[in-house]
N, C-alpha and C positions, 0 to 999 in steps of 0.2 A: 894601359890598354893592351899593349903587345904582350907583356908578361902574363896577363890573364888568359889571353888566347893560347899562349904557350902551355900554361897549366892545364887548360881544357884539353889541348891536344895530347899532352902527356897522360892525362887520365884515360882518354880514349884508347891510347896505345896500350896502357896497362890493362884496361878492360879486355881489349882484343887478345892480348897475350894470355890473360887468365882464362878467357873462353876457349882459346886454342888448347891450353893445358888441360882444361876439363874434358874437352872432346877427346884429346889424346889419351887421357886417363880412362875414359869410358871405352874407347876402342881397345886399349890395352887390357882392360878388365874382360871385355868380350873375347879377346884373343886368348885369355887365360881361362876361359870357361872350362870347367872340369868335364862336364857332360855335353856331348854333341849328338844331336839326333839327325839321321839321314834316312830319307825314304829309299828303301831297297827295291821294293816292287809292290804292285797292287794286284789283288786277286778278287774274283767274284765267286762266291760259294752259295750253295743252297738256293739256286735261282728257280723260282716257280712263278706262276701267274699272280701270286699274292705279294711277292717281293723278293728280296735277295739280301745277302750279307756281303758288304763291301769290306775287304780286309786290307789294311795298310801294314805291310811288313817293314818295320822300322829297325835300322841298325843303330845301336847305342854304343858310342865310343867313350870310354872313361880314360881321360888323360892324366888323372891324378894318381897319387901314391897311396890312396885309400880306396877301399871297396865302397860302392854306393848301391843302395837298393831303391827300386821304384816303390814308393809308399802310397802315393795317391795321384790322381790325375782328373782333369775335367776337360770337357770339350763341348763345342756346339756344332751342329751340322746345318749347313746351308745348301739348299737345292734351288737351282734356277734363280739365284739371288735373293732367296727368301729363307729366313730362319725356320728350320723344320723342328728341331728339338735340341735341348741341352742336357748334358749328363755330367754328374760328379760322383766319384767313388773312391773309396780307400781300397787298397790291395790287401786281401786277407793273407795271402802268402807272398810276401815281398819278393820281387824279382831282382836278384843281385847281379851286379856287374863288377867283376874283380878289378883290382887296380891295374892300370895300364893295359886294359884288354877291351874286347868288344863282345856284345851280346845282341840278340835279336828279340824284339818284342812285336807281337801281333796285336793290332788294334782293330777288332771287328766292330763294324757298325751295321746294325740291322735296319734295312730300309723297307717300309711298308708302302706299297703303291696307294692303298686306300688313304693312308695318312698324308701322302704327298698330294693326292687329288683334293683332299679336304682342305689342306692348307694352301695349296697352289692350284686352283681350278684350271688355270691356263696350261698346266702341264699335261692334262688329259688329252690323249690323242697323239702325243709325241712318242717316237720310237726310241729315243735316247734322251737322257737327262744329264746335266752337269751339276756337280756339287763339290763341296770341300768340307773338311773338318779342321777346326782351329781350336787350340786349347793350350793347356799347361800341364807338364809332367813334373812331379816333385820327387827328387831323389834325396835320400838321407844316408849319412855315413854313420859309423859306430858311435861318434860323439854327438849325434843328433844334429849335425850341421846339414842344412838343406841346400840343395841346388835346384832352382826352379828354372825349367827349360821350356820356352814357348815353342809351338809347332803349328804348321799349317800345311795340309796336304790336300790336293785336289784330284778328282777323278771323274771320268765319264762312265755311265752305266746304262744298260738297256732296260727297256720296259718289255718284259717277256710275256708272250701270249701262249695259251695252251694250244697244242696241236689239235686240229679239228678231225673228228672221226665220222665217217659215213659208212653205215652197214648196208651191203648189197643184199638182194634177195638170195636165199639159199637155193642153190641149183641141185635138186635131187635127181641124180642120174638113174639110180636103181633102188627099188624098194620091194623087198620080199618079206615073208614072215621070218626069215632067218637073219636079215641084215639090210644094210643100205650103203650106197655110195653117193656121196654128195660133195659139192664144191662150195666152200664158204669164202666170200670175198669182202674186203673192206678197203676203204680209201683213207689215207692220212694226208692232211693238208697243213702246210706250215705257214701260218699267218704273219710270221716275223720277217724282218728285213735282213736276216742273216741265215746262212745255211745251217742245217742240222744234219749230222751224219750219225745215223743210228747204228749201234753195234748189235749185239744179240737182242732180238725182240721176242720176249716171252709173251705168250698169249694163252687165253683160256676162253672157251666158248661154252656157255650153258644155254640149253633150250628147255623152257618150262621147268627150270630149276635143276635139270640134269646135265652133267658135264658131258658134252658131245665131242669135244676136241680140246687137247691141251698139248703144248709143246713150245718150240722156239724156232725162230727164223734167224739164221746166222748170216754173216756177211755185212758189207758196208752198204746200207740203204740210205741214199742221200735224199734229203728233202730241201730243194732249192728255196730261196726266199720267195714266198708267195706261191710256191709250187706244191704239187701233190704227187702221190705215188700209190698205186693199187697193189694190194697183196691178195694172192689167191691160194687157198689151202684145200687140196683134195683130201677127203677123209673117207675111211672105210670103217663101218661099225658092224660087229658081230653081236646080234641081239642076245645070243645064248651066253655071251660073256658080260655084256654091259647091262642087260636087263630087257625083258620083253616089252616093258612100258615104252621103250623108244619107238616101237612100231606105231603106237597110237599118236605119238608126238609128230612123226613124219607123215602120217596118213591124214593130214588136215592142211588147210591152206595157209595157216600162220601159227607162230609160236612166240612166246615171250623170250626175247634174246638178251643175254647178258654177256658182254664182251669185256674181258680184262686184259690190259696191255701194260707191259713194263719194259723199259729200256734205259740205257745211259747213252746220251747223244753228245758228240763232240761239237763244239762251236767255237767261233772266234773269241767268245767271252769265257771259254772254259767248259768243262763238262756240265751237262744238265741231266738230272734224273727225271725221267718221265714215268708217270704211273697214272693210268686212266681206267675208269670203269664206266661203261656205257650200257644203259638199259633201254632197249627199243623193241617194238614189235617187228618180227622178221617174217617176211613172206616166204613160204615154202613152195618153190616153183617146181612142180613135178615134170619129168621128161615126158614128151609126147609118145 
């Protein structure tokens, strides 16, 4: 009886030793991994009210004595704990990482708000969303030996809303057969929960299809979260230069107004390109 127990105990000890050896071998194999991926930084690009591009900048370190090239990769994107989509692709022009060196790979992921809301209805109405990308990158050397490296990177990103535009009545100060002086005003409102700092704001005003004003507003124009800012543009027109048809446009109570605006705004999430076109009837308010 006692020898039997001793044999069982010895088998258990041998099993534990073998398990420890396997674990040690696995750890040693991981420690000798030729390719190591490290997240360098995250960027948000091309942000609009339709979506954005989330870019993971990945540092690839090649610790081997052979050059490796990224040949294919796959990943799935999870937003608010729900699978959004999966992607698998081969790299047409392999990205090579020389031996004992480092390189950087950009992994862009396009996020569509419409797709997010369709897949995750509970996400609608949120100002920020959490997500991550997890997948596998396959690197190949000259002898077609593969190094398969898993990755998982997370990020928070905003839900951007368009700046709201309100066109004010056109204040006509002077109107003669030879020209006019008027003041055109509009208000921009930022519906987002982060500040937008506008740089150069290009504008174009058309009345009844004719360009009445065009130019740019320079300087830092801050739009606080949920805040608004009014812009006032004094304009002088010489009808002998721009056309006598402008007299008929201003000599009536209203005109079809087209306002085009374009600017690049700085934000905590990075630069945002703004481009808006608004068509509204504009009241022409003549001076008393």
